[in-house]
C-alpha positions in Angstrom: 20.2 -22.9 64.4 17.4 -24.3 66.5 14.4 -25.9 65.1 11.0 -24.7 65.6 8.8 -26.2 68.0 6.0 -28.7 67.4 3.5 -26.3 67.3 4.8 -24.7 64.1 4.2 -27.9 62.3 0.5 -27.1 62.5 0.7 -24.0 60.1 -2.9 -23.5 59.3 -4.2 -21.9 56.0 -7.6 -20.4 56.7 -7.7 -18.7 53.4 -7.1 -21.9 51.2 -10.4 -22.6 49.4 -11.8 -25.9 50.4 -11.8 -27.5 46.9 -7.9 -26.6 46.7 -7.4 -28.1 50.5 -9.3 -31.3 49.4 -7.2 -31.7 46.4 -3.9 -31.5 48.2 -5.4 -33.7 51.0 -6.3 -36.4 48.4 -2.9 -36.1 46.4 0.2 -37.8 47.5 2.4 -34.8 47.5 4.9 -34.2 50.3 5.7 -30.6 51.5 8.1 -29.4 54.0 10.0 -26.4 55.4 13.6 -27.2 56.1 16.6 -25.1 57.4 19.9 -24.7 56.1 21.2 -27.8 58.0 18.4 -30.0 56.1 16.5 -30.1 59.4 12.6 -30.4 58.8 11.0 -27.5 60.5 7.5 -28.5 59.4 6.1 -31.2 57.1 2.8 -32.6 56.0 1.6 -36.1 56.7 2.5 -37.5 53.2 6.1 -36.8 53.9 6.0 -38.1 57.6 4.4 -41.3 56.0 7.3 -41.6 53.4 9.9 -41.3 56.5 8.1 -43.7 58.5 6.7 -41.3 61.0 3.7 -41.1 62.7 0.9 -38.9 61.1 -0.6 -37.5 64.2 0.4 -33.9 64.5 0.1 -33.7 68.3 3.2 -36.2 68.5 6.1 -33.9 69.2 8.5 -36.7 69.4 8.7 -36.8 65.5 10.7 -33.6 65.3 13.4 -32.5 64.2 13.8 -34.8 61.2 16.7 -34.6 59.2 16.9 -35.1 55.5 20.6 -35.8 55.3 20.4 -36.6 51.5 19.4 -33.0 50.9 22.3 -31.3 52.6 24.8 -31.1 49.7 21.7 -29.9 47.4 20.7 -27.2 49.9 24.3 -25.8 50.2 24.8 -25.7 46.2 21.4 -24.0 45.9 22.0 -21.3 48.5 25.4 -20.7 46.9 23.6 -19.8 43.5 21.8 -16.7 44.7 20.2 -16.0 41.3 18.2 -19.1 41.5 14.6 -18.7 43.0 13.8 -22.4 42.7 15.6 -25.7 41.7 14.3 -29.1 40.6 15.7 -31.7 42.8 16.0 -35.5 42.9 16.8 -37.4 46.3 16.3 -40.4 48.3 13.9 -40.7 51.3 14.7 -43.4 53.8 11.6 -45.2 54.8 11.9 -47.2 58.1 11.5 -50.8 57.6 12.5 -50.6 53.9 15.8 -52.1 52.7 16.0 -49.5 49.9 15.1 -45.7 50.0 12.2 -44.3 48.0 13.3 -42.0 45.2 11.4 -38.6 45.3 11.4 -35.7 43.0 10.5 -32.1 43.8 10.9 -28.4 43.7 13.1 -26.6 46.3 12.6 -22.8 46.7 13.8 -19.9 49.0 11.3 -18.8 51.6 13.5 -15.8 52.8 16.9 -14.1 51.7 20.3 -14.7 53.1 20.2 -15.0 56.8 23.3 -12.5 56.9 21.4 -9.3 57.5 18.0 -10.7 58.8 16.8 -12.0 62.2 14.9 -15.0 60.9 16.9 -18.2 60.2 17.5 -19.2 56.5 14.7 -21.6 55.4 13.7 -23.5 52.3 10.3 -24.8 51.0 10.2 -28.3 49.5 7.3 -29.9 47.7 8.0 -33.3 46.4 6.4 -36.6 45.0 7.3 -40.2 44.5 9.5 -40.8 41.3 7.8 -43.4 38.9 10.3 -45.9 40.1 9.0 -45.9 43.7 6.0 -47.6 45.0 3.3 -45.0 46.0 2.2 -45.3 49.5 -1.5 -45.3 50.5 -3.1 -41.6 50.4 -4.1 -40.1 53.6 -5.2 -36.8 54.7 -3.0 -33.7 54.5 -2.9 -30.7 57.0 -3.4 -27.4 55.4 0.2 -26.0 56.0 1.3 -25.4 52.5 0.0 -22.1 51.7 3.6 -20.6 52.0 4.6 -23.2 49.3 1.7 -22.4 47.1 2.7 -18.8 47.0 6.3 -19.3 46.5 6.5 -22.4 44.0 7.5 -21.2 40.4 4.2 -22.7 39.0 1.0 -20.8 38.5 -1.8 -22.4 40.4 -5.6 -21.7 39.9 -8.6 -23.3 41.8 -12.0 -23.2 39.9 -15.3 -24.0 41.4 -18.2 -25.6 40.0 -19.5 -22.5 38.6 -16.2 -22.1 36.6 -15.1 -19.0 38.5 -11.6 -18.3 40.0 -11.5 -19.2 43.6 -7.8 -19.1 44.2 -4.7 -18.1 42.5 -1.3 -17.9 43.7 1.5 -15.2 43.0 3.0 -17.0 40.2 -0.3 -17.1 38.5 -0.8 -13.4 38.7 2.7 -12.8 37.5 2.4 -15.0 34.3 -1.3 -13.6 33.5 -0.2 -10.0 34.5 -3.1 -9.6 36.7 -3.9 -9.1 40.4 -5.5 -11.1 42.8 -8.3 -8.7 43.2 -8.8 -8.6 39.3 -9.1 -12.4 39.2 -11.1 -13.1 42.2 -14.7 -14.2 41.5 -14.3 -13.7 37.7 -15.2 -16.7 35.3 -12.0 -18.0 34.6 -12.2 -18.1 30.8 -12.3 -14.3 30.9 -8.9 -14.4 32.5 -7.4 -15.1 29.0 -8.9 -12.7 26.7 -9.0 -13.5 22.9 -8.5 -17.2 23.9 -12.2 -18.3 24.1 -12.1 -20.7 21.3 -9.2 -22.7 22.4 -10.5 -22.6 26.0 -14.0 -23.8 25.1 -12.5 -26.9 23.6 -10.4 -27.3 26.9 -13.7 -26.9 28.9 -15.3 -29.7 26.7 -12.2 -32.0 27.2 -12.3 -31.4 30.9 -15.9 -32.1 31.2 -15.4 -35.4 29.6 -12.2 -36.6 30.7 -11.4 -34.8 33.9 -8.1 -33.6 32.6 -7.1 -31.0 29.7 -4.1 -29.1 28.4 -3.7 -26.2 26.1 -1.2 -23.6 25.0 -2.1 -19.9 25.3 -0.3 -17.0 23.4 -0.3 -13.7 25.6 0.6 -10.6 23.8 2.2 -7.6 25.5 2.7 -4.3 23.6 6.4 -3.8 23.1 7.4 -7.5 24.4 7.7 -10.8 22.7 4.6 -13.0 22.6 4.6 -15.3 25.9 3.2 -18.8 25.5 1.6 -20.1 28.8 0.8 -23.8 29.2 -2.4 -24.6 31.1 -3.1 -28.0 32.5 -6.4 -28.5 34.5 -7.6 -31.4 36.7 -10.9 -31.6 37.8 -13.4 -33.6 39.7 -16.7 -34.3 38.3 -20.1 -34.7 40.1 -21.9 -37.9 39.3 -24.2 -36.0 36.8 -20.9 -35.1 34.9 -21.0 -31.4 36.1 -17.8 -29.9 37.4 -17.3 -30.0 41.3 -14.0 -28.4 41.2 -10.8 -28.2 39.4 -7.1 -27.1 40.0 -4.9 -26.0 37.3 -1.0 -25.4 36.8 0.1 -22.6 34.5 3.7 -22.6 33.4 5.6 -20.3 30.9 6.9 -22.5 28.0 7.9 -19.5 25.8 11.4 -20.6 25.5 10.3 -24.3 24.8 7.8 -23.2 22.0 10.6 -20.8 20.5 13.0 -23.7 20.3 10.2 -25.8 18.5 9.5 -23.0 16.1 13.1 -22.6 15.4 13.5 -26.4 14.8 10.5 -26.3 12.5 11.9 -23.1 10.6 15.3 -24.8 10.0 13.6 -28.0 8.9 11.4 -26.2 6.3 12.7 -23.0 5.3 15.8 -22.0 3.5 18.2 -20.1 5.7 19.5 -17.8 3.0 16.2 -16.7 1.3 13.5 -17.4 4.0 11.7 -19.3 1.4 10.2 -22.9 1.6 13.2 -25.4 1.1 13.2 -28.4 -0.9 11.5 -30.6 1.7 9.0 -28.5 2.6 7.8 -27.6 -0.9 7.5 -31.1 -1.9 5.3 -31.7 1.0 3.3 -28.9 0.1 2.9 -29.9 -3.7 1.9 -33.2 -2.7 -0.8 -31.8 -0.4 -1.9 -29.5 -3.2 -2.0 -32.4 -5.7 -4.3 -34.2 -3.2 -6.7 -31.2 -3.0 -6.6 -30.8 -6.8 -7.8 -34.3 -7.2 -10.6 -33.7 -4.8 -11.6 -30.5 -6.3 -10.6 -31.3 -9.9 -8.8 -28.0 -10.1 -5.4 -27.6 -11.7 -2.0 -26.8 -10.4 0.7 -25.0 -12.5 4.5 -25.6 -11.6 7.2 -23.1 -12.4 10.7 -24.5 -12.4 13.1 -21.2 -12.3 16.7 -21.3 -12.6 19.2 -18.4 -12.6 21.4 -17.9 -15.6 25.2 -17.7 -15.0 24.7 -17.7 -11.3 27.8 -20.1 -10.9 30.1 -17.6 -12.6 28.6 -14.9 -10.2 29.3 -17.1 -7.1 32.8 -17.9 -8.3 33.7 -14.2 -9.3 32.6 -12.5 -6.3 32.4 -15.4 -3.5 29.6 -17.0 -1.7 28.6 -14.1 0.5 27.7 -12.0 -2.6 26.1 -15.1 -4.2 23.8 -15.6 -1.1 22.8 -11.9 -0.9 22.1 -12.3 -4.7 19.9 -15.4 -4.0 17.9 -13.7 -1.3 17.1 -10.7 -3.4 16.0 -12.9 -6.3 13.7 -14.8 -3.6 12.3 -11.2 -2.8 11.5 -10.6 -6.5 10.0 -14.0 -7.1 7.7 -13.4 -4.1 6.8 -9.9 -5.5 5.9 -11.4 -8.8 3.3 -14.0 -7.6 -0.1 -13.9 -5.8 -0.5 -14.3 -2.1 -2.0 -17.8 -2.7 1.1 -19.1 -4.6 4.1 -20.6 -2.8 7.8 -19.8 -3.5 10.8 -22.1 -2.6 14.3 -22.4 -3.1 14.6 -26.0 -4.7 18.5 -26.1 -4.3 21.4 -24.2 -5.3 20.1 -21.4 -7.9 16.8 -23.4 -8.6 13.6 -22.0 -7.4 10.2 -24.1 -7.5 6.9 -22.1 -7.6 3.4 -23.5 -7.2 0.6 -21.8 -8.9 -2.8 -23.4 -7.5 -6.3 -22.8 -8.6 -8.5 -22.6 -11.6 -6.9 -19.8 -13.5 -6.4 -19.3 -17.3 -3.0 -20.4 -18.6 -2.4 -16.6 -19.7 -2.4 -15.7 -16.1 0.4 -18.2 -15.5 2.4 -16.9 -18.5 1.9 -13.4 -17.2 3.4 -14.4 -13.9 6.4 -16.0 -15.8 6.9 -12.8 -17.8 6.8 -10.7 -14.6 9.4 -12.9 -13.2 11.6 -12.7 -16.1 11.4 -8.8 -16.1 11.9 -8.3 -12.4 14.7 -10.7 -12.1 16.6 -9.2 -15.0 16.7 -5.8 -13.5 20.3 -4.7 -12.0 21.2 -5.6 -8.5 23.5 -3.4 -6.1 25.1 -5.9 -3.9 28.1 -4.7 -1.7 28.7 -1.7 -4.2 28.8 -4.2 -7.1 26.2 -4.0 -10.1 25.2 -7.5 -11.1 23.1 -8.8 -13.9 21.3 -12.2 -14.2 18.4 -13.7 -15.9 16.2 -16.5 -15.4 15.2 -19.5 -17.7 11.5 -21.0 -16.7 10.0 -24.4 -17.2 6.3 -24.7 -16.7 4.2 -27.8 -16.4 0.4 -28.2 -15.7 -1.5 -30.9 -13.6 -5.2 -30.8 -14.7 -7.4 -33.5 -13.1 -9.5 -35.4 -15.6 -13.3 -34.6 -14.6 -14.4 -37.5 -16.9 -12.7 -40.0 -14.8 -13.4 -39.0 -11.3 -14.8 -42.2 -10.6 -11.6 -44.1 -11.3 -9.1 -44.6 -8.5 -7.0 -41.6 -7.9 -3.3 -41.8 -9.1 -0.9 -41.7 -6.2 0.1 -38.0 -5.5 3.7 -38.9 -5.3 3.8 -40.2 -8.8 1.9 -37.2 -10.1 4.5 -34.8 -8.2 7.5 -36.6 -9.7 6.1 -36.5 -13.3 5.1 -32.8 -12.7 8.6 -31.8 -11.7 10.3 -34.0 -14.2 8.4 -32.1 -17.1 9.0 -28.7 -15.5 12.6 -29.7 -15.4 12.7 -30.6 -19.2 11.0 -27.6 -20.4 13.7 -25.6 -18.2 16.4 -27.2 -20.1 14.4 -26.4 -23.3 14.3 -22.7 -22.4 18.1 -22.8 -21.7 18.8 -24.5 -25.0 16.9 -21.8 -26.8 18.9 -19.0 -25.6 17.9 -18.4 -21.9 16.0 -15.6 -20.4 12.7 -17.0 -21.2 10.0 -19.5 -20.4 8.8 -22.7 -22.0 5.8 -24.5 -21.4 5.5 -28.3 -21.4 3.2 -29.9 -24.0 2.3 -33.4 -24.9 4.6 -33.3 -27.8 7.4 -32.9 -25.4 7.0 -36.5 -23.8 9.5 -38.0 -25.8 11.9 -35.0 -25.0 11.6 -36.2 -21.3 12.5 -39.6 -22.0 15.5 -38.3 -24.1 16.7 -36.1 -21.7 16.9 -38.5 -18.7 18.2 -41.3 -20.9 21.2 -38.9 -22.1 21.7 -37.8 -18.5 21.8 -41.6 -17.2 24.2 -42.4 -20.2 26.6 -39.5 -19.5 28.5 -41.0 -16.7 29.2 -44.3 -18.4 30.0 -42.5 -21.5 32.9 -40.4 -19.7 34.2 -43.6 -18.0 34.3 -45.6 -21.3 35.8 -42.7 -23.2 33.0 -42.5 -25.9 33.5 -39.0 -27.0 35.5 -38.3 -30.1 36.7 -35.2 -32.0 35.8 -33.8 -35.6 37.4 -30.7 -37.1 36.2 -28.0 -39.3 38.6 -25.8 -41.1 38.9 -22.0 -41.2 40.4 -20.2 -43.9 41.6 -16.7 -44.8 39.3 -15.0 -47.3 42.2 -13.3 -49.2 45.0 -15.8 -49.1 43.0 -19.0 -48.8 45.5 -20.3 -46.2 44.1 -22.5 -43.5 44.5 -20.4 -40.4 42.6 -22.8 -37.7 40.7 -26.0 -37.4 38.0 -25.8 -34.7 37.8 -29.0 -32.5 34.0 -30.2 -32.2 33.2 -32.9 -29.9 30.8 -35.8 -30.7 29.4 -38.6 -28.7 28.7 -42.0 -30.0 26.8 -44.0 -27.6 26.3 -47.8 -28.3 22.8 -47.8 -27.0 21.5 -44.3 -28.3 23.9 -43.9 -31.3 25.1 -40.5 -32.5 24.3 -37.7 -29.9 25.3 -34.0 -31.1 26.7 -31.5 -28.8 23.4 -29.3 -28.8 21.7 -32.2 -27.1 24.2 -33.3 -24.4 26.5 -30.3 -23.6 23.6 -28.2 -21.9 22.7 -31.1 -19.8 26.3 -31.7 -18.8 26.6 -28.2 -17.7 23.4 -28.2 -15.7 24.4 -31.5 -13.9 28.1 -30.9 -13.4 29.6 -33.3 -15.9 31.2 -30.4 -18.2 34.5 -30.6 -16.5 34.8 -34.6 -17.1 33.9 -34.0 -20.7 36.4 -31.4 -21.2 39.1 -33.5 -20.1 38.0 -36.3 -22.6 38.1 -33.5 -25.2 41.5 -32.3 -24.5 42.8 -35.8 -24.3 41.7 -36.6 -27.8 42.7 -33.3 -29.0 46.2 -34.0 -27.9 46.4 -37.4 -29.7 45.1 -35.7 -32.7 47.7 -32.8 -32.8 50.3 -35.4 -32.4 48.8 -37.3 -35.4 48.9 -34.0 -37.4 52.7 -33.4 -36.6 53.4 -37.1 -37.3 51.7 -36.9 -40.9 53.5 -33.5 -41.6 50.5 -31.3 -42.3 51.1 -29.3 -39.1 54.5 -28.5 -40.1 53.9 -27.7 -43.6 50.8 -25.8 -43.2 51.0 -23.9 -39.8 47.5 -23.7 -38.3 46.1 -23.5 -34.9 43.7 -26.0 -33.2 40.7 -24.1 -31.7 39.4 -25.5 -28.4 36.1 -24.3 -26.9 36.1 -23.5 -23.2 33.2 -24.0 -20.8 31.7 -21.1 -18.9 32.9 -22.7 -15.5 36.6 -22.7 -16.7 36.6 -18.8 -17.4 35.8 -17.9 -13.8 37.9 -20.5 -12.1 41.5 -19.5 -13.2 42.8 -22.5 -11.1 41.0 -24.9 -13.0 41.9 -23.4 -16.4 45.4 -23.2 -15.5 45.4 -26.7 -14.6 43.4 -27.7 -17.9 46.1 -25.6 -20.0 49.1 -27.2 -18.1 47.6 -30.7 -19.4 47.9 -29.3 -22.9 51.4 -28.2 -22.6 52.6 -31.2 -20.6 51.7 -33.0 -23.9 54.3 -31.2 -25.9 51.7 -28.9 -27.5 52.7 -25.1 -27.9 50.4 -22.3 -26.8 51.0 -20.9 -30.6 49.2 -24.0 -31.7 46.1 -23.4 -29.6 43.2 -20.8 -30.0 40.6 -20.7 -27.0 37.3 -19.8 -27.9 34.9 -18.1 -25.3 31.3 -16.8 -25.5 30.0 -13.5 -24.7 27.8 -14.9 -22.1 30.7 -16.3 -20.1 32.0 -12.8 -19.4 29.6 -11.4 -16.8 31.6 -8.7 -15.7 35.0 -6.7 -16.5 36.7 -8.4 -13.4 40.3 -7.2 -13.4 42.0 -10.4 -12.4 40.3 -12.3 -15.2 41.1 -9.7 -17.7 44.8 -9.8 -16.7 44.7 -13.5 -16.9 43.3 -13.7 -20.6 46.0 -11.0 -21.4 48.7 -13.3 -19.9 47.5 -16.2 -22.0 47.8 -14.0 -25.2 51.4 -13.0 -24.0 52.1 -16.8 -23.8 51.4 -17.3 -27.4 47.6 -18.6 -27.1 45.0 -16.8 -29.1 41.6 -15.8 -27.4 38.6 -15.8 -29.5 35.0 -14.7 -28.7 32.8 -17.3 -30.3 29.1 -16.6 -31.5 29.6 -12.8 -31.2 26.2 -11.1 -31.1 24.1 -13.7 -29.4 25.2 -13.1 -25.9 24.9 -9.7 -24.1 25.7 -8.1 -27.6 27.7 -5.4 -25.8 30.2 -4.0 -28.2 32.1 -2.4 -25.1 33.4 -5.7 -24.4 35.6 -5.5 -27.4 37.6 -2.6 -25.7 37.8 -4.3 -22.2 38.4 -8.0 -22.7 41.9 -9.0 -24.4 41.0 -10.9 -27.6 42.6 -12.0 -30.7 39.6 -12.4 -32.9 35.8 -12.4 -33.1 33.6 -15.1 -34.6 30.4 -13.5 -36.1 27.5 -16.0 -35.4 25.8 -17.5 -38.3 22.6 -15.6 -37.5 24.3 -12.6 -38.7 25.3 -14.1 -42.0 22.2 -15.8 -43.1 20.2 -12.7 -44.0 23.2 -10.8 -45.3 22.3 -11.2 -49.1 18.7 -10.1 -48.5 18.7 -7.4 -45.9 20.5 -4.2 -46.6 20.5 -3.3 -43.0 22.0 -6.6 -42.0 25.0 -6.1 -44.3 25.3 -2.5 -42.7 25.4 -4.0 -39.2 28.1 -6.6 -40.2 30.0 -3.8 -42.1 29.8 -1.7 -38.6 31.3 -4.5 -36.6 34.1 -5.3 -39.2 35.0 -1.6 -39.0 35.0 -1.5 -35.2 36.9 -4.8 -34.9 39.6 -3.9 -37.3 40.2 -0.5 -35.5 40.9 -2.6 -32.4 43.2 -4.8 -34.7 40.8 -7.8 -34.1 40.6 -10.5 -36.6 36.8 -11.2 -37.7 35.7 -14.8 -38.5 32.3 -15.3 -40.2 30.7 -18.7 -38.9 28.1 -20.4 -40.9 29.0 -19.4 -44.5 27.2 -21.9 -46.6 27.5 -20.9 -50.1 30.0 -19.0 -52.5 27.8 -15.9 -52.8 27.8 -15.2 -49.0 31.5 -16.0 -49.1 32.4 -13.7 -51.8 30.2 -10.9 -50.5 31.9 -11.2 -46.9 35.3 -11.2 -48.6 34.4 -7.8 -50.4 33.2 -6.3 -47.2 36.7 -6.9 -45.7 35.9 -10.0 -43.4 39.2 -11.8 -42.7 38.2 -15.4 -42.4 35.3 -17.7 -43.0 33.8 -21.0 -41.6 31.1 -23.2 -42.7 29.9 -25.6 -45.3 31.1 -23.2 -48.0 34.6 -24.3 -46.9 34.1 -27.9 -45.4 31.9 -29.7 -43.1 33.5 -31.1 -39.8 35.5 -34.2 -40.3 37.5 -36.8 -38.4 41.3 -36.3 -37.9 42.5 -38.7 -40.6 39.9 -37.3 -43.1 41.2 -33.9 -42.3 44.8 -34.6 -43.0 43.5 -35.9 -46.5 41.5 -33.0 -47.1 44.2 -30.4 -46.2 46.6 -32.3 -48.6 44.1 -32.1 -51.4 43.2 -28.5 -50.7 46.7 -27.3 -51.1 47.2 -29.4 -54.2 44.4 -27.7 -56.0 
């Protein structure tokens, strides 16, 4: 391939506007046309100077010039037919220098493959010195780069002192989806419709600093939004007015989308699409600062799904995730547009209700949430039911002390969340599926709650838990059928802590399994004591153990738990396992089969607190049970209300028709005991029989009971 003659190095650009030509003449940018063998066909004075050549275009002895360092890059570039341009780094050997200068640039095709064309294969190169190279002195540049301007993959615009488009290249037209004819002579700001406000700030910056940059969104019907980055560099007159400016326009849509995706992943939950924990805490702190300034309140709702772990364990995480997503949608439907909804973690959601609104409005939102979330869900052809417990706390800035230094928003935020958390715990303790508002009277509860939570870990490690036992007797024979094992906690700092105080905290904070194993270890020792003292052999009775909700749905865990019992030499016929209605969230067949197998092994399965959970009598026909235990709330009004006796009588008839034993809990006096016995109740438990007592005291009580 023969190089062009020297006259071709004088390519003129008569259509190149004078400001644009001056800009290139005053900028240290090298440009060249090279053939496939890296021989320079034509180049400007900057590149000649970097190569140590003369700048006089009439000197024909300077051609051809070989850029040997580009050969390999050119061959690789040409082999990739789908590339229109390539960013390159290469050395330039300057005569008289010990080390080459490092250049950076853009390489582009000026024509197609030479296979079917008469013209030889040529490439355009526009380059500049790397920051690691010392920049040579600026000299004038011949106007021979129009070919590069129209092929470089950067939109270029030249603007005159009247802010009119003086020149645009092909890439600029492509990016803005306009023709040169449409752009020529137009005021440049009109090129970008609906972007005037952003561009006005760019004009202001350019007029003061001589350089400005802005991102512009271009909307095309039926296509994704395109983001273009426009950077302008201008020359100002002595009076500060614009002489001319040149701008570069680049499509940065991919970069912006990546940044948006990073922002989304950092601030939004991938399952529900709601704000995540990090984002909502940032928003809450910001809202508190605003509330302090405007002295307006903020209301916080801490929402927790009831029984979600059981659903997740039963049907798997895919179903659990879809349920969380649906719950998130229902939460958003229940609040105002100005409110913020987040997934705080697991099955917990945190809602911010800002503004000066009455507490009744907040209560109405909480009520709507409970109603909407409580409706059935159809997920993967499975009908699911769940409910929510809600804790509400309020931050109301004190107008009377606005002159005082503001309290840290972080401290207020932590206190606000803590208060909502404690009222959420209260809502669960009161039976779930409800909301509770924090009041000043609850301050001590906050202290107690976190004090107990803090002590739980050391209490488990130090085995501070012990067992007491309450007898259950047969109404007709008077025989002791069962003693229920009830856990107690005696902490050296706090003292006696009843189960209703620490069990809900242990369940909500993942400590219940550890407590269960502390309990069964103690029960095993106590059963051995009962056998040793002879009361178990002479008066055959079972020990009732309360199972946790997590054990019912986790068959593997429950199997390990029961294996621990039998490994201690305890027989299944000596144990009753007590579950509650709320633990059974479905009639999942594999759980039903497993409970039936436990009965076959000799265990008894009792439903505790019957009537306080889902109150579905249909469970009695589906779940394999040995007995049901009527909650004490059924028993208390039995002497005063005829309809209550009728209800208890109906439950007794149904249970007996299914061959189930009925135990009445909370029987406190002989009259209740006698009434229940006449109605056909099988067994009773309560103060009318005996209070819970430690194992050794129970042995004495049993001995005395049978001696009477």
